[in-house]
N, C-alpha and C positions, 0 to 999 in steps of 0.2 A: 162470219167465218170463224174455225176454230185456230187454237195455237198451232196444233199439228197440222193443219192445212196450209197456214201460212209457212211453216217449216219447210214441208213439203215443196212448196212453190220456190222456196230460196235454195233447195239442195242442188239444181243445176249449177249455181253460181258459187255455193261456198260448201260443197260435199255433206259431210255428215255432222257438221257444227250443230249444237244443241240450243245455242242461245245466239244473241246478237252480239258482235263484236266491231272493232274498227278494222278496216282493211288497210293496213300499213305494210309498204315494202313489199307487196304480193302475198301478204299472209293474213289471215284473219287474227286479231288479237282480243281477247275476252276483257272486258273491265273489272273493275275491282272497287267501284265507288259506290255511292249512294244506288239503291233500286230506283229504274224508271219504268213506269207502268204505262203502256201504250193502250187505250180502251177503243173498244167497237163502238163507234158512235151511232150504228143503227139500233142496236139493242141494250146498249150500256153495259158490256160485259169485257171482261180483260181480254184484250187479244194476245199480248206477251208482256213479260216483264225482263229486263236486262239491266246489266250494271254499268253506272257510268263510266266513262274511259279515265284511265289513270294518267296522272301529270308525267309520268315517266314516258308516255306515249310522244310528248313534245319534242325530246331529244332524237328519239328514233325516227320520226316523221322527219324531221329536219335533215337527218343524214341521208336517208331514203330519197328525200326529194332534190337534195342537193347533187348527189351522184346521178341520179337518172336525169335531170336537167342537163348536165353537162354532156352526158351521152346523147340526149335528144338534140340538143343543139349542133352537136358534131355531125349530125346526119345531114345529107344535103337536103334542101328545102322540097326537092321533087320527092325524095323517098319519105319525108314527114307527111306530104300531102297523100301519097298512096296509103300510108297507115291510117291517117284520119278518115280516109274514104271507106276502109275497112271497118271502121269503128260503126260507122253507119250502116254496113253489111251485117254486123254482128248484131246491132238492135234491131234490125228488120229481121232477122232470122230467129230473135227470141221475142218478138214483139207481143205474142199472147201471153207469156209468162210474165213480161214486163207489166202489161196492163193489169192484169190479176193482181199481181203484188201490189202496184199503185192504187187500184182500187179499194183493196183490203185495207191497206195501211194507211192511206190518205183520205179513207171515206169517201171517194169520189166515184160518180156514176161511170161503169164500166165503159159506156160508149163515148163518155169524155177521155177517160185513160187512153183508149185505143188511138184515138186522135192525136193525144198529145205524145204518146210513145213515138209515132210517125213523125211528130215535129221535131222530136229529139233526134232522130236519125238523120233529118234533113239539115239539123243545124250543123253536125259534124261533116256531111257533105259538101255543104257550102264553104266553110271555113277550110276544107280540104282544097278547095279550088284557089284560096288566098295563101297557101303555104307558100309558094314559089312566085308570088306576086307582091311581096312587101318590098317595094322598091324603094330606094333612097332618093335623093334629089341633088343635083348640082346647082348651087346657089352663084348666080352671077355678079360676085362681089366686084368694088370698084377698085382692085389692087391687082398685083400680079400673081395672086394665088389662085390655085385650084380648091375652092371650097366645097365640100360634099357632106352630105347627111346621111346618117343610117339609123335604122330602127333595130334596138337591140332588145332582148328579153331582159324583164326585170330579175328573174330567179325563180324565187317559189312566192307563190300568192296564196293567200288565205281567204276563201269563199264560205261565207254564210248564208244558207239558203232557208226558206220558209216552209212551214207544214201546208200551205194551201195549193201548192203546185211544186212539191218536190222534185219530180223526175224533169219537169220542163224546166225548171232554173238551175238544176243540175246540168243539162246540156246546153242550156243557154249561157252559161258562165265557164264551164270548161272548155267548151270547144275554143272560143276566140283565145283563151289564156294559152292553151297547148298550140295553138296555129302561129302564134307570136314567139314559141319557143319557151314557154315558162312550164315550170312544174307546179301542181296544185295540190295544197290541202283544203278539203271541203269538208264543212262542218253542217250537216244538213239539221234541220230542227230536231230535237230529240224524241220527237212524236212520229216523225216519220222518216227513218233512217235508210229503210228497206231497199227501196228502189235506188237509191243512190249508191248504196253498197253494190247491187247488182250490176250498174252502169260501169262501176270501177274495176270489177272483174272483166267485163267486156271489153273497157277501152285496152287493157293488158293482153287480151286474148288477141286483139286485132295486131298486136306487135309494137306497143309503145314499151320503154324500157319499165320494169318493174320499179315502183316507187315514184313514178311520174304524176299519177293520180293516186291520192291517198284520201280514204274517207274516213271520218271519224264520227264514231257513234257516242254521244253525250251531251250533256246540258252545256248551254251557252256561258252561264255564268260560273261555271267551273272549268272545263277543257278548253272552251271556247276563248275565256279571258286568259288562260296560261298561255295560248297560241300567240295571242296579240301581245302579251307581256314578256313572253321569254323566247319566241321561237327566232328563225332566220328568216321570216317573212319579209318581203319588200312591198307589198300592198295588200289592203284588206278590201274586199268587196261584200258587202251587206245588203241583201234583200229581206225587208220585214218591216215592223212598226217604226214609227218615228222615235218613240221614247226609248226604244233598245238602239236605234240608229245612233242618237245622240250618245249615248254611252260609248260606242264602240267608236265613233269620231274622236271623241277625246281621248280615249286609250290609245288609238293609233297615233293622234297627234302628240302625245307625250314621247313618243319614239321618234317623230318625224318622218312617220310612215304614211303616204298618201292613201285615201280611201274613195271609193265610189259608194255611193248611198243610193239604194232605190227604196223609197218608203212608201207612206200611205198616200191615198188620195181622197178628195170628195168631189169627183169629177161632176161638171155640169153637162147635160145632155139638153139640148135648146130645141124646142119645137115652135116653129112659126105656123100660123094659121094658113099659110099659102103651100104648105109641105103636102106630099103626098100621105095623108093621115094613116092609111093602112100600112103602108112602106114603114112609117115612123112608129106605130104602135107596136110593129113586130121587132123593129129596131130597140125601141125602149124596153122591151120584154128580156130581148138577148143581153142588153147593157147591164140589166142589175139582176136578174134571175137565175142566168146561166151561172153553173158553180155554186149555188146557194148563196150567190152574191159575195162569195169569198175570193174577190179579185180586186186587186189595188186599182184597177183602172175601172171598175164599175160604175155605171152611171148612175150614182146614188142621189144625185140631185136632178131632178126633171124639171127644167123650165118650160112652162108651156103659156103661150099667149092668151091673155083673159078672154078672148072670144070663142076660144074653143076649149079652155080648161076643164069645166066639168063634163062636157061630152068626152074629151080625151082621157081623162082619168078614169071615170066611169068604166069606160070600153078597157082601160088597163087592168082594173080591178077585177073585170068580169073574166078577161082572158087568164088573169093569173090563176083563176081556179080549175083551169082544164089541166095544168102540168100535172103529170104522173110522179108522185112524190114518194120516196121509198127506199128499199133495199138497194144500195150501189152496185151490188152484183147482178141485179137484174137488166137485163139488157133493154128493157121497156123504160126504165127510170129516167127522167130527165132532172130530176133535183134530189139531191141527196141531203144528208143531214149536216148540221154544223159539225166541224171537225173534232173538237174536243169540248169537255164540260167547261172550261174556263171561259172559252169563248161564246158557248152557247148562253152562260150566265150573263155574258156582257151584251149581248144582243137582246136579250129578253130586257135588262135592266135599261137598255137605251129604248126601247119600244115603250116600256111603261114610263119612263121619264118624259119621252115625247108627250104622251097622253097627259101626263099632269101639267105638261108647259102649255097645253091647249092645242096641239097638234089634233087633226079629226082623221078618223079612219075611214078610208073610201071602200065601200062594199062590204063591210064587215061591222060588226057590233062590239067585238071584244077582241083582245090580243089574240092573234091566231097561232096558237101554240097547240098542235095535236095531242090527244090523250093517248101516248103511245111511250113505250120505254126508251127510245132513242132521243138524240139532240135535235129534234125537228121543229123547224119555224116554216109556217107556211108564207108563200110570196105575199108581201103586204105594201099597200100603197098607202102614203100619209099625206094629208094636204097641211103644209104648214108655211111659215116664213123662214127667210134665210137667216135671221137672227137667232132662231131655235137651236138649241145644241144638238139635236138630231141632224141638222143640216149644215152643222159646223164641224162635228165629230166624227170620225170613221166608226161606222157601225159592223161592217165587214159581214154583213148577212143578206138575205133576200128582202131587204127593206127599201123602198125608194121614197124620198120626200119630194113632193110635188108642190112647185112655186109658181104663182102666176107672175106673169109680167106684161106691161104695157106696149112696150116697143123696142127696138133694136137697141137703142141707147140703154134701156133699163136691163135688157137681157145681158148685156156685156158687163154691166156695172154689178149685177147680182152673181154673174160667173167669176168674176174676178173678186169677191167678197170671200175670199177663203185663204188660210194661210198654205193651203196646198195647191199644186198645180201640175198633176200628173197627166191629165188627160181631158177630153171635153169632145162634143159633137155638136152638130147644127144640122136640122132638117129644114130644107126650104128650097122651092121652086126657083128663086132668084139666084143665078149663079154669082154674081157680083156681091149680094149680100152674103152669101156663103164663103167668099174669100175675106171680105171686110170683118165678119166676126171670127175667122178663123185667125187672121192676123192680129186681133186685138185682145183675144182671150190667152190669158198667160198660162199655157200648158205646154208640156214637152211633147205630147201626142195629140192629134187633133182630126176628128173625121168630119167630112161633109156629106150628109145623106148616107151616112153609115156609121157603124160603131164597132169597136173592139176589133179590128183586123188590125194584125201584127204579123210581122215576118222578120226572121233572122237577118235579112238583107238590109232593113231599115233600123236607124238608131232608135233607142228608147230610153227614157230617162225624164226626170222632173223640173220643176221650177219650185222655188221656195221651199217649204218644209216637205216637200215630196223627194227630195235628196238632190243630189249632184253628181256629175259624171255620167256617161252614157254605155248602155249595154247594146250589143249587136250591131250589124253593119261593119263598115271599115273603121268607124268611131271606136267600137270595142277593140279592135286591134291596136289603135292609137293608146286606149287606156291601158294597156298590157305591154307596152313598150316603153323603153328609154329612148331619147333621142340623142344622138352624137353628132356633133359638128366637127369635121376634120378639116384643118388648112396645110395645103401642101405649097410651098413657095416654088414658083416655076421660073423666075428670072434668072438669067446668066450672071448677072450681077445685081443681086437685090439691093433696093436703096436703104441705107443703115439709118433708122430713126433714132437710134441711141447708141452710145459706147464708142470704144477705140479699136481700131484694127490692132492686130498683134504683130509685133516684128518678129518673123519666123527665121531670118537668117542666122 
């Protein structure tokens, strides 16, 4: 896709603007910093170039968000819910344009982009229903007091989202934040700001105050760090790599600002010999190859019982050759390219390192890199051990490491032998075993006879170095709320525990 085409797709959202800018207080503001180059991963051409956001935006976004949040919270809960539902309507009405923007800028197959746009609409609709149901509680304290608890908005929150699912994570974070009454400053990846900018416009068209949702186009190490260090934010939410997450957590802690971190994963997908193997085979493909493996919950470690290991992994490798790989704009494409050159080099390096460490390619004789201009890696099945780097480090590409196990105890031990704990799955006809394994594997999300199903109504987050805090469901509303306990004395003559009565005669 050409630069001109992507600008045409954005025109319904930002008018005649000729370059990418941040969206703050209801207006687009061009950057003045270092040039940022966004490449088309399909053919290794430059899609667009824009300037990093200027630090002056920090104060401007702070003021816009603060004012908008006060007006938003002053509305009735029912009115906020109606506006949030209208956001979903706006997204559905612009679904085709949003999907094309997401596909082109995030290098995501258009068939996947269309599904994700609909999920974003559903996110706002779901939290629209929560807007007037954020009830407090009355605590039966053992005194003469009425003690009640209320949930109040934090104020302004900073959300930093990744390049692998920009529009999905945009809705995933904005919807609960504004449902709880907050304003948002969203900093998408500098590689994929376009769909988030479009959503920011649609949110305002639906009726929220201008400045309630601000979208910043720029680098994390420049404008992102400036917002953490100098802005009026009350919480940082980060979705991305563990290394960057650590830096953000430290920066937030220095200001005593809480954080939610949704980081990487090296999830174990466990297949027992008694499973429906055809069903499990399809599940294993979806777990790692969908989205070219660029998903934090990918089933990138495939644990297969020894008795079926060779048969199952050979079948998986054979199935992997049937996917249609290529241009993300083609409706038939199932697997697109790796998003950017840095990640492409990482995936290739991890593959080469795995083979040097003794991992075995299944169904192929050499590293499966097609001879095409773009950043393509064919779906790859490696046989290895859990001690190898390829089984411990996140590859974030269409590469699965298959590991044999003897019995249930060993499968659980291997699954938990990881510093990550984001997700996992098990395939078995033994229902009791499924529940036992789910209970013992340390992961924030776990599937029994399935993989990769998530929904906005269910909490999502990780254990260990996969992060902390939860997105989605009612848990996300709690993450975006302050808890206030109020005590009211109700006794006619309260008992005095300290002090002296005054002589008022």
